[in-house]
FITIBA-156419 format. One record per residue: x, y, z of N, C-alpha, C in turn. Coordinates in steps of 0.05 Angstrom, whole numbers. Layout:
<node <X Y Z> <X Y Z> <X Y Z>>
...
! end
This chain:
<node <919 -41 -926> <938 -29 -907> <939 2 -910>>
<node <937 11 -935> <938 39 -940> <913 52 -928>>
<node <890 39 -929> <866 50 -918> <869 53 -887>>
<node <880 34 -874> <883 35 -845> <902 58 -838>>
<node <923 61 -854> <943 82 -849> <930 109 -853>>
<node <913 112 -873> <899 137 -877> <880 144 -854>>
<node <867 123 -844> <849 126 -822> <864 135 -797>>
<node <888 123 -793> <904 130 -770> <914 159 -772>>
<node <922 167 -796> <931 195 -800> <908 215 -796>>
<node <884 207 -805> <861 225 -800> <856 227 -770>>
<node <858 205 -756> <854 206 -727> <876 223 -714>>
<node <900 222 -724> <922 239 -713> <917 268 -717>>
<node <908 276 -741> <902 304 -747> <879 314 -730>>
<node <858 298 -727> <835 306 -711> <845 309 -681>>
<node <862 291 -673> <873 292 -646> <889 317 -641>>
<node <904 326 -661> <920 351 -658> <901 374 -651>>
<node <879 376 -666> <860 398 -662> <846 394 -635>>
<node <839 370 -628> <825 364 -603> <843 372 -579>>
<node <869 367 -582> <888 373 -560> <896 402 -559>>
<node <899 414 -582> <909 442 -582> <887 462 -575>>
<node <863 459 -586> <842 479 -583> <827 474 -557>>
<node <828 492 -538> <814 488 -512> <784 485 -517>>
<node <772 466 -503> <743 462 -505> <735 441 -525>>
<node <753 433 -543> <746 413 -563> <748 386 -550>>
<node <772 376 -546> <775 350 -533> <765 327 -550>>
<node <769 302 -539> <761 279 -555> <731 277 -559>>
<node <716 285 -538> <687 282 -540> <675 300 -562>>
<node <683 325 -562> <672 343 -583> <683 335 -610>>
<node <708 327 -611> <720 319 -637> <706 296 -650>>
<node <700 275 -634> <687 251 -646> <658 257 -653>>
<node <646 276 -638> <619 284 -645> <618 299 -672>>
<node <638 317 -676> <639 332 -701> <645 313 -725>>
<node <660 292 -719> <668 273 -741> <647 251 -745>>
<node <626 251 -729> <606 229 -730> <596 222 -757>>
<node <587 242 -774> <577 234 -801> <597 219 -818>>
<node <622 227 -816> <643 214 -831> <649 186 -821>>
<node <649 183 -794> <655 158 -781> <634 137 -785>>
<node <610 145 -792> <588 126 -797> <595 106 -820>>
<node <612 114 -838> <620 97 -860> <643 79 -853>>
<node <655 81 -829> <678 65 -822> <670 38 -812>>
<node <687 18 -816> <683 -8 -805> <694 -9 -776>>
<node <687 -29 -760> <696 -30 -732> <726 -27 -728>>
<node <743 -41 -744> <772 -38 -740> <781 -10 -747>>
<node <769 2 -768> <776 29 -775> <768 49 -753>>
<node <745 45 -741> <736 62 -720> <755 61 -696>>
<node <764 37 -689> <781 33 -666> <809 45 -671>>
<node <819 42 -696> <845 53 -703> <843 84 -703>>
<node <822 94 -714> <818 124 -714> <817 134 -686>>
<node <801 121 -669> <797 131 -642> <823 130 -626>>
<node <837 107 -628> <862 104 -613> <883 125 -622>>
<node <885 130 -649> <903 150 -659> <896 178 -650>>
<node <870 183 -650> <860 210 -641> <866 214 -612>>
<node <861 194 -595> <866 197 -566> <896 202 -561>>
<node <913 186 -573> <942 189 -569> <951 217 -578>>
<node <943 225 -601> <951 251 -612> <942 274 -594>>
<node <917 272 -585> <906 294 -568> <921 297 -542>>
<node <931 275 -531> <946 277 -506> <973 291 -510>>
<node <986 286 -533> <1011 299 -539> <1007 330 -540>>
<node <987 338 -555> <983 366 -561> <968 381 -540>>
<node <953 366 -523> <941 379 -500> <961 390 -481>>
<node <984 376 -480> <1006 385 -462> <1017 413 -471>>
<node <1017 417 -497> <1028 442 -508> <1011 466 -498>>
<node <984 463 -500> <966 484 -492> <969 489 -462>>
<node <971 468 -446> <974 471 -417> <1000 485 -409>>
<node <1022 477 -423> <1048 488 -415> <1052 516 -425>>
<node <1046 522 -450> <1051 548 -461> <1030 569 -454>>
<node <1005 561 -450> <984 580 -445> <971 578 -418>>
<node <978 557 -403> <966 553 -377> <936 547 -378>>
<node <927 534 -400> <899 528 -404> <896 497 -403>>
<node <877 488 -387> <871 459 -386> <849 452 -406>>
<node <856 436 -426> <835 428 -445> <816 409 -432>>
<node <825 394 -411> <808 376 -396> <819 373 -368>>
<node <803 361 -350> <811 360 -321> <837 346 -317>>
<node <844 327 -334> <869 312 -330> <893 329 -336>>
<node <889 352 -348> <912 370 -355> <919 390 -333>>
<node <904 391 -311> <909 410 -290> <937 408 -278>>
<node <948 384 -273> <976 382 -264> <995 395 -283>>
<node <990 392 -309> <1007 404 -329> <1006 434 -329>>
<node <982 445 -323> <978 474 -321> <994 484 -297>>
<node <991 471 -274> <1004 480 -250> <1035 480 -253>>
<node <1046 458 -262> <1075 456 -264> <1086 466 -291>>
<node <1073 458 -313> <1083 465 -339> <1083 495 -345>>
<node <1061 508 -338> <1059 537 -343> <1080 552 -327>>
<node <1085 543 -302> <1106 555 -286> <1133 551 -298>>
<node <1138 527 -309> <1164 522 -322> <1167 539 -347>>
<node <1145 543 -361> <1146 560 -385> <1153 588 -378>>
<node <1143 599 -357> <1149 626 -348> <1178 628 -339>>
<node <1190 605 -332> <1218 605 -324> <1237 602 -348>>
<node <1225 600 -372> <1241 596 -396> <1248 567 -402>>
<node <1232 549 -391> <1236 520 -395> <1213 507 -409>>
<node <1199 522 -425> <1175 512 -439> <1182 490 -459>>
<node <1202 494 -475> <1210 474 -495> <1220 449 -483>>
<node <1235 452 -461> <1245 429 -446> <1221 413 -435>>
<node <1201 427 -426> <1177 413 -415> <1162 398 -437>>
<node <1160 410 -460> <1147 397 -483> <1162 372 -490>>
<node <1189 373 -490> <1205 349 -496> <1200 327 -475>>
<node <1200 334 -450> <1196 314 -429> <1169 301 -430>>
<node <1148 318 -434> <1121 307 -435> <1117 290 -460>>
<node <1130 298 -482> <1128 283 -507> <1141 256 -504>>
<node <1165 255 -494> <1179 229 -490> <1164 212 -470>>
<node <1155 224 -448> <1140 209 -428> <1114 199 -439>>
<node <1100 215 -455> <1075 206 -467> <1079 183 -486>>
<node <1100 184 -502> <1106 162 -520> <1110 136 -505>>
<node <1127 137 -485> <1133 113 -469> <1107 103 -454>>
<node <1092 123 -443> <1067 116 -430> <1047 102 -448>>
<node <1046 111 -473> <1028 99 -492> <1036 70 -498>>
<node <1062 66 -502> <1072 39 -508> <1067 20 -484>>
<node <1071 30 -460> <1065 14 -436> <1036 8 -434>>
<node <1019 27 -440> <990 23 -440> <981 1 -459>>
<node <993 1 -483> <987 -20 -503> <996 -47 -493>>
<node <1019 -48 -481> <1029 -74 -470> <1011 -84 -447>>
<node <1001 -66 -431> <983 -73 -409> <957 -85 -420>>
<node <946 -72 -441> <922 -83 -453> <927 -111 -465>>
<node <950 -114 -478> <958 -140 -489> <960 -161 -467>>
<node <973 -154 -445> <976 -173 -423> <950 -181 -410>>
<node <932 -161 -407> <906 -167 -394> <887 -182 -413>>
<node <891 -179 -439> <872 -192 -458> <877 -222 -459>>
<node <902 -231 -453> <908 -260 -454> <892 -276 -433>>
<node <893 -268 -407> <876 -283 -388> <846 -279 -393>>
<node <839 -255 -405> <811 -250 -410> <799 -268 -431>>
<node <817 -282 -447> <807 -301 -467> <791 -323 -454>>
<node <796 -328 -429> <782 -350 -415> <755 -342 -405>>
<node <749 -316 -406> <723 -306 -396> <702 -307 -418>>
<node <679 -318 -411> <657 -319 -429> <632 -310 -414>>
<node <626 -284 -417> <604 -273 -401> <577 -279 -413>>
<node <558 -287 -395> <531 -290 -403> <517 -263 -405>>
<node <493 -263 -417> <478 -238 -419> <473 -226 -392>>
<node <466 -243 -372> <461 -233 -345> <486 -221 -333>>
<node <509 -234 -337> <534 -224 -326> <542 -197 -338>>
<node <538 -195 -365> <544 -170 -379> <525 -148 -369>>
<node <500 -155 -365> <481 -135 -355> <490 -125 -327>>
<node <499 -144 -311> <508 -137 -283> <533 -119 -284>>
<node <551 -124 -303> <575 -107 -305> <566 -79 -314>>
<node <548 -77 -334> <538 -52 -342> <526 -36 -318>>
<node <511 -50 -302> <499 -37 -278> <521 -28 -259>>
<node <541 -45 -255> <563 -38 -236> <577 -13 -246>>
<node <584 -12 -272> <598 12 -283> <579 36 -281>>
<node <554 32 -289> <535 54 -289> <532 67 -262>>
<node <530 50 -241> <526 61 -214> <553 71 -202>>
<node <575 60 -211> <601 69 -202> <607 98 -211>>
<node <594 106 -233> <598 133 -243> <587 153 -223>>
<node <568 145 -206> <558 163 -186> <580 172 -167>>
<node <599 154 -162> <621 161 -144> <641 181 -156>>
<node <640 185 -182> <659 203 -195> <647 231 -199>>
<node <622 235 -194> <609 261 -198> <608 277 -173>>
<node <603 303 -176> <599 320 -153> <569 326 -149>>
<node <552 311 -164> <524 314 -160> <515 302 -133>>
<node <492 309 -124> <481 296 -101> <472 268 -109>>
<node <472 250 -89> <464 222 -95> <436 221 -107>>
<node <418 237 -96> <390 237 -106> <389 246 -135>>
<node <404 267 -142> <404 276 -169> <414 255 -189>>
<node <436 241 -181> <447 220 -199> <426 198 -203>>
<node <412 190 -182> <392 169 -184> <369 178 -202>>
<node <361 203 -199> <340 215 -216> <349 215 -246>>
<node <374 222 -251> <384 222 -278> <384 194 -290>>
<node <391 174 -274> <391 146 -284> <363 137 -290>>
<node <344 143 -272> <316 135 -276> <305 149 -301>>
<node <312 175 -305> <303 189 -329> <314 176 -354>>
<node <339 168 -353> <352 155 -377> <338 129 -383>>
<node <332 113 -362> <319 87 -367> <290 91 -377>>
<node <277 112 -367> <250 119 -377> <250 127 -406>>
<node <270 144 -414> <271 154 -442> <279 131 -460>>
<node <293 111 -450> <301 88 -467> <277 71 -475>>
<node <254 75 -462> <229 61 -469> <214 75 -491>>
<node <223 98 -500> <209 113 -521> <217 103 -548>>
<node <198 97 -565> <203 88 -592> <182 67 -600>>
<node <188 52 -621> <170 31 -630> <183 4 -626>>
<node <168 -16 -616> <178 -42 -611> <182 -57 -637>>
<node <207 -66 -642> <214 -81 -666> <231 -104 -659>>
<node <219 -128 -658> <234 -153 -651> <248 -150 -624>>
<node <234 -138 -605> <246 -134 -579> <226 -141 -557>>
<node <237 -150 -534> <219 -157 -511> <215 -133 -493>>
<node <226 -109 -501> <224 -85 -485> <198 -71 -492>>
<node <181 -65 -473> <156 -50 -478> <163 -21 -486>>
<node <155 -13 -510> <162 14 -520> <136 29 -526>>
<node <139 56 -525> <116 73 -532> <127 99 -544>>
<node <111 110 -563> <119 136 -574> <97 157 -571>>
<node <76 150 -555> <54 168 -548> <40 179 -573>>
<node <41 163 -594> <28 170 -620> <40 196 -631>>
<node <65 202 -624> <79 225 -635> <100 215 -655>>
<node <96 222 -680> <113 211 -701> <143 215 -697>>
<node <150 239 -687> <178 246 -683> <192 227 -662>>
<node <175 215 -645> <187 198 -624> <187 168 -632>>
<node <178 162 -656> <176 134 -664> <203 120 -666>>
<node <224 136 -670> <251 124 -671> <266 127 -645>>
<node <252 137 -625> <264 140 -598> <279 167 -595>>
<node <290 171 -572> <305 195 -566> <335 189 -573>>
<node <346 206 -590> <373 201 -600> <394 206 -578>>
<node <408 185 -572> <430 187 -552> <451 207 -561>>
<node <458 207 -587> <479 225 -597> <470 254 -594>>
<node <445 260 -599> <435 288 -596> <438 297 -568>>
<node <431 281 -548> <433 288 -520> <462 291 -512>>
<node <479 273 -521> <508 275 -514> <520 300 -526>>
<node <513 307 -550> <524 331 -563> <518 356 -547>>
<node <494 358 -536> <486 381 -520> <496 381 -492>>
<node <490 359 -478> <496 357 -449> <525 353 -442>>
<node <540 339 -460> <568 334 -455> <586 353 -472>>
<node <582 352 -498> <600 367 -516> <598 397 -511>>
<node <573 408 -513> <570 437 -510> <576 446 -482>>
<node <572 429 -462> <580 437 -435> <610 442 -433>>
<node <626 425 -446> <655 429 -447> <662 455 -461>>
<node <649 459 -484> <655 482 -501> <648 508 -486>>
<node <626 508 -472> <616 533 -459> <634 541 -436>>
<node <652 523 -427> <670 530 -405> <699 536 -415>>
<node <702 541 -440> <728 548 -451> <737 575 -439>>
<node <762 576 -430> <773 601 -420> <786 618 -442>>
<node <788 644 -436> <803 661 -455> <833 654 -453>>
<node <846 654 -476> <874 648 -476> <891 668 -461>>
<node <911 658 -447> <928 675 -431> <952 685 -448>>
<node <969 701 -436> <992 712 -451> <1010 689 -460>>
<node <1018 690 -484> <1035 668 -494> <1064 673 -486>>
<node <1076 652 -475> <1104 654 -466> <1120 634 -483>>
<node <1134 644 -503> <1150 627 -520> <1178 638 -520>>
<node <1197 622 -511> <1225 631 -509> <1243 611 -522>>
<node <1266 621 -532> <1286 603 -543> <1303 593 -520>>
<node <1309 567 -520> <1324 556 -498> <1341 533 -508>>
<node <1361 526 -493> <1379 503 -499> <1379 485 -475>>
<node <1379 459 -481> <1380 439 -460> <1391 413 -472>>
<node <1403 396 -455> <1414 371 -464> <1392 350 -463>>
<node <1381 342 -486> <1358 324 -487> <1363 298 -473>>
<node <1386 285 -480> <1392 259 -469> <1396 260 -439>>
<node <1410 280 -429> <1414 283 -400> <1388 288 -386>>
<node <1371 304 -398> <1345 311 -386> <1328 286 -384>>
<node <1328 270 -405> <1312 245 -405> <1322 226 -384>>
<node <1348 222 -382> <1359 203 -362> <1352 212 -333>>
<node <1353 239 -328> <1347 249 -302> <1318 244 -294>>
<node <1300 242 -314> <1271 239 -308> <1261 211 -314>>
<node <1279 191 -317> <1271 164 -325> <1253 151 -304>>
<node <1258 155 -279> <1241 142 -259> <1214 155 -257>>
<node <1213 181 -261> <1187 195 -262> <1170 184 -284>>
<node <1182 178 -307> <1168 167 -330> <1158 139 -324>>
<node <1175 123 -311> <1167 95 -304> <1144 95 -285>>
<node <1146 112 -264> <1124 114 -245> <1098 124 -258>>
<node <1100 144 -275> <1077 154 -289> <1063 133 -306>>
<node <1080 117 -320> <1069 95 -337> <1053 75 -321>>
<node <1064 68 -297> <1050 48 -281> <1024 59 -268>>
<node <1026 83 -257> <1002 95 -245> <980 100 -267>>
<node <989 108 -290> <970 114 -312> <956 89 -321>>
<node <971 67 -323> <959 42 -333> <937 32 -314>>
<node <941 37 -288> <920 28 -269> <897 48 -268>>
<node <904 74 -265> <884 94 -262> <866 98 -286>>
<node <876 91 -309> <861 95 -334> <836 78 -335>>
<node <835 56 -320> <813 37 -321> <791 43 -301>>
<node <793 66 -286> <773 74 -267> <750 87 -282>>
<node <725 75 -281> <703 86 -296> <697 115 -289>>
<node <693 132 -310> <686 160 -305> <710 178 -301>>
<node <731 168 -287> <754 184 -281> <777 180 -301>>
<node <783 156 -308> <803 148 -328> <828 166 -327>>
<node <832 183 -347> <857 198 -348> <859 218 -325>>
<node <837 226 -314> <837 245 -291> <850 231 -267>>
<node <841 206 -261> <853 191 -239> <881 184 -245>>
<node <887 177 -270> <914 169 -278> <934 192 -273>>
<node <929 215 -284> <947 238 -281> <950 247 -252>>
<node <927 248 -238> <927 258 -210> <941 238 -191>>
<node <937 212 -196> <951 192 -179> <981 195 -182>>
<node <990 198 -207> <1019 201 -212> <1029 227 -201>>
<node <1013 248 -204> <1022 275 -194> <1025 275 -164>>
<node <1005 265 -150> <1006 264 -121> <1029 247 -111>>
<node <1033 224 -124> <1055 206 -116> <1082 220 -120>>
<node <1085 233 -142> <1111 246 -148> <1116 269 -129>>
<node <1095 284 -122> <1099 306 -102> <1107 295 -75>>
<node <1096 272 -68> <1103 259 -43> <1132 251 -42>>
<node <1141 239 -65> <1169 230 -67> <1188 254 -65>>
<node <1180 277 -77> <1197 301 -78> <1189 322 -58>>
<node <1176 314 -36> <1166 333 -17> <1188 351 -4>>
<node <1212 341 -2> <1233 356 10> <1244 378 -8>>
<node <1242 373 -34> <1254 393 -54> <1232 406 -72>>
<node <1207 398 -68> <1186 407 -87> <1181 437 -84>>
<node <1178 450 -107> <1167 477 -109> <1153 479 -135>>
<node <1134 498 -137> <1118 500 -161> <1135 504 -186>>
<node <1130 488 -206> <1146 487 -230> <1165 464 -229>>
<node <1156 441 -220> <1172 417 -217> <1170 400 -242>>
<node <1192 396 -256> <1191 382 -281> <1186 352 -277>>
<node <1193 341 -254> <1189 313 -249> <1159 307 -245>>
<node <1145 324 -230> <1116 322 -227> <1102 325 -253>>
<node <1110 344 -269> <1098 348 -295> <1102 323 -313>>
<node <1126 313 -314> <1132 290 -331> <1117 265 -323>>
<node <1116 260 -297> <1102 236 -287> <1071 238 -293>>
<node <1059 261 -288> <1030 264 -292> <1023 262 -321>>
<node <1038 274 -339> <1032 273 -367> <1038 246 -380>>
<node <1058 232 -369> <1062 204 -378> <1039 187 -370>>
<node <1029 191 -345> <1006 176 -335> <981 182 -352>>
<node <979 207 -360> <956 216 -376> <954 200 -402>>
<node <976 196 -415> <976 181 -440> <973 151 -436>>
<node <986 141 -415> <983 112 -409> <954 106 -402>>
<node <942 123 -386> <914 120 -379> <895 122 -402>>
<node <902 140 -422> <884 143 -445> <883 118 -462>>
<node <903 100 -459> <903 75 -474> <889 53 -458>>
<node <896 51 -432> <884 29 -416> <854 34 -411>>
<node <845 59 -414> <816 64 -410> <800 49 -432>>
<node <813 41 -453> <800 26 -474> <795 -3 -467>>
<node <808 -13 -445> <807 -41 -439> <778 -51 -434>>
<node <761 -38 -418> <734 -48 -414> <718 -48 -440>>
<node <723 -29 -457> <708 -28 -483> <717 -50 -501>>
<node <743 -54 -504> <754 -74 -522> <748 -103 -512>>
<node <749 -107 -486> <746 -134 -475> <716 -142 -473>>
<node <700 -123 -462> <673 -131 -455> <652 -113 -468>>
<node <660 -94 -485> <641 -77 -498> <628 -58 -479>>
<node <643 -47 -459> <632 -29 -439> <647 -3 -441>>
<node <634 19 -449> <647 45 -450> <648 58 -423>>
<node <669 72 -416> <672 84 -390> <677 114 -391>>
<node <677 126 -416> <679 155 -419> <658 164 -439>>
<node <654 190 -440> <635 201 -459> <641 196 -488>>
<node <667 200 -495> <675 195 -523> <673 166 -531>>
<node <680 148 -511> <678 119 -516> <648 111 -520>>
<node <630 125 -506> <602 119 -509> <592 124 -538>>
<node <602 146 -550> <595 152 -577> <607 131 -596>>
<node <632 124 -591> <645 103 -606> <630 77 -604>>
<node <622 70 -579> <607 46 -574> <582 44 -590>>
<node <567 67 -592> <542 67 -607> <548 61 -637>>
<node <569 72 -648> <576 67 -676> <584 38 -680>>
<node <599 27 -661> <608 -1 -663> <583 -19 -662>>
<node <564 -12 -645> <540 -28 -642> <525 -29 -669>>
<node <523 -6 -682> <509 -4 -708> <523 -22 -729>>
<node <548 -27 -725> <563 -43 -744> <563 -73 -737>>
<node <548 -79 -715> <546 -107 -707> <570 -117 -691>>
<node <586 -99 -680> <610 -107 -665> <603 -116 -637>>
<node <616 -137 -628> <613 -146 -600> <641 -147 -587>>
<node <643 -135 -564> <668 -135 -550> <676 -163 -541>>
<node <701 -170 -547> <711 -196 -538> <742 -194 -535>>
<node <753 -211 -519> <782 -210 -514> <799 -215 -539>>
<node <788 -230 -558> <804 -237 -582> <808 -213 -600>>
<node <789 -194 -599> <790 -171 -618> <814 -152 -613>>
<node <820 -145 -588> <844 -128 -584> <870 -142 -591>>
<node <871 -169 -587> <895 -184 -594> <899 -183 -624>>
<node <877 -187 -639> <879 -187 -668> <886 -158 -678>>
<node <873 -139 -665> <877 -110 -672> <906 -103 -669>>
<node <918 -110 -646> <946 -103 -640> <965 -119 -658>>
<node <959 -144 -662> <976 -161 -678> <978 -152 -707>>
<node <956 -143 -718> <955 -134 -746> <963 -105 -751>>
<node <960 -88 -730> <963 -60 -735> <982 -46 -715>>
<node <999 -61 -701> <1016 -49 -681> <1035 -29 -694>>
<node <1043 -34 -719> <1062 -16 -733> <1049 10 -739>>
<node <1023 10 -744> <1008 35 -749> <1007 53 -724>>
<node <1000 40 -702> <999 55 -676> <1026 65 -668>>
<node <1047 49 -672> <1074 58 -666> <1082 81 -683>>
<node <1076 79 -709> <1084 100 -728> <1070 126 -722>>
<node <1044 125 -717> <1029 150 -711> <1040 163 -686>>
<node <1046 147 -665> <1057 159 -641> <1084 172 -646>>
<node <1101 159 -662> <1127 171 -669> <1123 198 -684>>
<node <1105 198 -703> <1100 223 -718> <1090 245 -700>>
<node <1071 239 -682> <1060 259 -664> <1081 268 -644>>
<node <1099 250 -636> <1120 258 -617> <1139 278 -630>>
<node <1147 273 -655> <1165 291 -669> <1151 318 -674>>
<node <1126 317 -683> <1111 342 -688> <1108 359 -663>>
<node <1101 346 -640> <1097 360 -615> <1123 373 -605>>
<node <1145 359 -608> <1171 369 -598> <1182 391 -616>>
<node <1181 386 -642> <1195 404 -661> <1178 428 -669>>
<node <1152 425 -669> <1135 447 -680> <1114 457 -661>>
<node <1119 454 -635> <1099 462 -615> <1093 492 -617>>
<node <1114 508 -622> <1110 537 -623> <1092 546 -647>>
<node <1092 529 -667> <1076 536 -691> <1047 526 -687>>
<node <1044 503 -676> <1017 492 -671> <1001 509 -652>>
<node <1015 522 -634> <1001 539 -614> <986 562 -627>>
<node <994 569 -651> <981 591 -666> <953 583 -675>>
<node <946 557 -675> <920 548 -683> <898 556 -663>>
<node <906 563 -639> <886 569 -618> <873 596 -623>>
<node <846 597 -625> <832 622 -630> <836 641 -606>>
<node <840 666 -611> <845 686 -590> <818 693 -576>>
<node <796 691 -591> <770 698 -580> <754 673 -574>>
<node <750 667 -549> <736 643 -541> <707 643 -549>>
<node <695 667 -551> <667 669 -559> <663 660 -587>>
<node <681 667 -605> <680 658 -633> <682 628 -634>>
<node <700 617 -618> <703 588 -617> <677 574 -608>>
<node <665 584 -587> <641 572 -577> <618 572 -597>>
<node <614 595 -610> <593 598 -630> <598 580 -654>>
<node <623 579 -662> <630 563 -686> <624 533 -681>>
<node <633 523 -657> <628 495 -651> <598 490 -648>>
<node <583 508 -636> <554 505 -633> <541 502 -660>>
<node <549 519 -679> <537 519 -706> <544 492 -720>>
<node <570 485 -718> <579 460 -730> <564 436 -719>>
<node <562 435 -692> <547 412 -680> <518 412 -688>>
<node <506 436 -691> <478 437 -700> <475 424 -727>>
<node <493 430 -746> <492 417 -772> <497 387 -770>>
<node <516 379 -753> <522 350 -750> <498 335 -739>>
<node <485 346 -719> <462 334 -707> <439 332 -727>>
<node <436 353 -743> <415 353 -763> <421 331 -784>>
<node <446 329 -793> <453 309 -813> <449 281 -803>>
<node <459 276 -779> <457 249 -767> <428 242 -762>>
<node <412 261 -752> <384 256 -748> <369 250 -773>>
<node <375 265 -794> <362 261 -820> <370 235 -832>>
<node <395 227 -829> <406 203 -841> <395 178 -827>>
<node <393 179 -800> <385 155 -785> <355 153 -780>>
<node <341 176 -778> <312 175 -771> <295 191 -789>>
<node <306 207 -807> <292 225 -825> <279 248 -811>>
<node <287 253 -786> <276 275 -770> <299 293 -761>>
<node <313 305 -780> <336 322 -774> <329 346 -758>>
<node <308 360 -765> <301 385 -751> <293 380 -722>>
<node <278 358 -718> <270 350 -690> <295 346 -673>>
<node <315 332 -684> <339 327 -669> <355 352 -664>>
<node <355 370 -683> <369 396 -680> <356 413 -658>>
<node <330 414 -658> <316 429 -637> <320 417 -610>>
<node <321 390 -609> <326 376 -584> <355 383 -574>>
<node <374 384 -593> <401 392 -586> <402 420 -575>>
<node <388 439 -587> <387 466 -576> <376 466 -548>>
<node <355 450 -543> <342 450 -517> <361 439 -496>>
<node <375 417 -501> <392 406 -480> <418 423 -477>>
<node <426 437 -498> <448 456 -495> <440 478 -476>>
<node <416 487 -478> <406 508 -460> <406 497 -431>>
<node <399 472 -427> <400 460 -401> <429 459 -390>>
<node <447 451 -408> <476 450 -400> <486 477 -393>>
<node <476 498 -406> <485 525 -401> <473 535 -374>>
<node <448 529 -369> <434 538 -345> <443 523 -320>>
<node <451 498 -323> <459 482 -300> <487 471 -305>>
<node <507 488 -305> <535 479 -312> <548 462 -291>>
<node <538 462 -267> <551 446 -245> <542 417 -245>>
<node <522 411 -260> <512 383 -261> <529 366 -279>>
<node <537 343 -270> <552 324 -286> <532 305 -299>>
<node <530 306 -325> <509 291 -340> <519 263 -349>>
<node <544 256 -342> <555 231 -352> <539 206 -344>>
<node <530 204 -319> <513 180 -312> <488 178 -329>>
<node <475 201 -335> <451 201 -352> <458 192 -380>>
<node <480 202 -391> <488 196 -418> <496 166 -420>>
<node <510 157 -400> <519 129 -400> <494 110 -401>>
<node <475 115 -384> <451 98 -384> <434 101 -409>>
<node <434 124 -421> <421 127 -447> <436 111 -468>>
<node <462 110 -466> <479 95 -485> <474 65 -484>>
<node <473 54 -459> <469 25 -456> <440 17 -454>>
<node <422 37 -455> <394 32 -450> <382 8 -465>>
<node <385 8 -491> <373 -14 -508> <384 -41 -500>>
<node <410 -43 -496> <423 -69 -490> <415 -78 -462>>
<node <417 -60 -443> <411 -67 -415> <382 -74 -411>>
<node <364 -59 -423> <335 -65 -420> <328 -91 -433>>
<node <340 -97 -456> <335 -123 -470> <342 -146 -452>>
<node <366 -145 -439> <375 -166 -421> <358 -166 -395>>
<node <350 -143 -386> <334 -141 -361> <307 -154 -364>>
<node <293 -147 -386> <266 -159 -390> <268 -189 -397>>
<node <289 -197 -410> <293 -226 -415> <297 -240 -388>>
<node <312 -228 -370> <316 -240 -343> <289 -242 -329>>
<node <272 -222 -330> <246 -223 -317> <229 -245 -328>>
<node <230 -249 -355> <214 -269 -368> <223 -297 -361>>
<node <250 -301 -360> <261 -327 -354> <252 -336 -326>>
<node <252 -318 -307> <245 -325 -280> <215 -319 -274>>
<node <200 -314 -296> <171 -310 -294> <163 -289 -274>>
<node <179 -268 -273> <173 -246 -255> <151 -228 -268>>
<node <150 -228 -295> <129 -213 -309> <115 -232 -328>>
! end
């Protein structure tokens, strides 16, 4: 029990940094923690990840409200409304509302997963059905990008082609490494994700704005009661929107935000606490329900989940409906406790945590690039004994991410992530029906 609690606390601490520091986020955080997480067992990985995600959502609100900086796309409603409220002298009140809303949204998200997992117990997917779901999710990601349709298709074809690189070992997938020793272990998914996803986020970090921190007084209980319906609506919208592949918390927060603005259209003006509360509640609720496809069927729908999925696969984990039930039944008190701790920290010490944000974004970008270079080298050396090759590959794809910042690489990374599993099922299907 103590080990699980320590893992949850570690996830909470990492989540604080991921939420507070612009450009880090869950994706970069889990990439930086990758060498440490390799020693974790599946349950520990899931507890760490869930604690990290919850914590990051609490503290991401602080950055958006006090500094007007969006750590991720789902935080833009908080920037629009929260930063305006902060300039009005209502920053601390906004932190309180988003904290309470996030806590309730998280609990609702956990209940939704629990409710959905019970009927999912009756589902027993065949290899072909799982392959079909992977394809459906993979192609649905095209709808979430701003890339041209042709570019997305090319990225998917490239990913499938690269998944054929390596040496065939007890597999029906035809593999080749072109007699190049460095390619004998295949192209590292993690290395590509670190450059094309993580560094792309980091390279777009904005310079911090003027800090607006004021002392204020407000009636916490009265404020909470006034916003109770906004919290309820945010929890419901977030629970649904969080399960949209590729969009997840973005769709969750924006659905709640648009709905709340529609409800308050007669009285709405920029700096609306109800819109802020609803969108941030949805953000946290969606951050939990986005785990449903991964927990139930072993299907990742975000970049950070894809990295988690790879580690779970290495541990022999298979997604099934029974696992989230067991996870929640045995560790609900840990998740509840971590959320309570993060709620208190966010509300009581927001003004102090904001000091963790580097004033110079260039220093932040260079520091994360150097750290990721060492992580990629370590992981490459540990898994394939070709650390330098993976590090040079990381530098190359980081250059691509820098030169082509408008390209959304998530479809490519997703298909690289599921490549081995999907191709194995695909070629088995071809053999069964004697197509090849």
